[in-house]
C-alpha angles and dihedrals in degrees: 000000000000122000091244131081089230090074094052112099096173144009128226115231125210112265118223092217142012101210123074093235093054091045090056090046089053089049092052094046093049090044090055092048092046094050091047090053093047093047096045098044093038090053091051092049094049093044094051092044094049102039112073090198088068095053092111131118094258093054093040089059091043089055090053090048091053090051091054090047092054092046094045096053091041092060095058114020102055092053092048090048092049092050091052093046094049095036097239137123101199129119120172121246090246091046091052092050091049093046093050093046096050093042092052092042093054099037093049091045089051091054092050089048090053088052091051090048089055088055090049092054091045093054093042094054105027099036106022094155090060096042096101091048099045095040105036122149094269093048092049092051091048093050093047091047090050090052092051093044092048091050091050093049094048092047092052091049096048095041095048092046095046096050093044089068119099112245117221104166107066128263105279114118120202092219138073091240137027106281129172098237091052094047090049089057087063094050125097113273094244096046106054094072091081093061090040087060091051089049089051091054089047090049090056091054089044091052091047091056090046092053090048091053092047093048090047092053093046088057091044094053091047090053094045093051089055092058105108100210123072090218091054092051091047092052092048093049092047090062094045107039096066091053091046091051092051092047092049093050093045098044098044097048098040093044091052091047096053105027103039115117116255090241091069094049120116133160095246094043093049090050094049094046093048090049091050096053101033106034109018101055097054089053098047102033093082090051092048094049096045098041097076099022108091093179092057093043091052092049091049092049091049091051093048095046090045090059094057 
């Protein structure tokens, strides 16, 4: 193998198991998780699209979030399942570039959408009289488009920068999908600083969105606690807590994956953290959002019963 990325035709992904029985078990587990994510998010998308009562800003952003969840899990899990089923570790160089780009595109877009959803809840609870004005149809489309465009731009920047680095340490990745930190481990010691700088700039934007979400929820909780009726507080919390749970899961796991110091890195820890931020959220987000949302549950039940 040459000391340049130009000579690499494929990468070797980390297998979940060495024995055939465990490989098939991994395939079945990932298949179950993948189908659950497709079913849950697909049901949310169809329900929101078909029920005119759900054509509101909150559900419009939730529909976009479900689209990113389906796309995100579809970029990583099927390839890992196929490798376990066919007992291989290989992914082509082009396939790795495409996987990294689409994963970053969707995961970054999801984070920006979660930020926009925090703003939606802030306006709905703290400034309800201005909700229709601040979050009209045109404004919602513009905010969603900005989230998707920002995700695309950031993904292009990170992908182009990562794969422009010379690779000096083989082609074996210690991860079940192509991930920036693992690719950087293969780069020459004096070349990875460029992408590290790009990650640092991205981390500042990431932190800015995080601060915005935190400040929004501080204002939301202050407003909710001033609501005199218990029923009113319960209704307000029921629309905010699912979003807060999804944000907390997403932020904590992805922040740890990309910002943890190298000294804390281990093969098992990297694998668990990557699973928690790339595979787990798309599967459980539909459950989190529908669990405390009676309006969404009723619409789903109506859609399901209407099909049989």
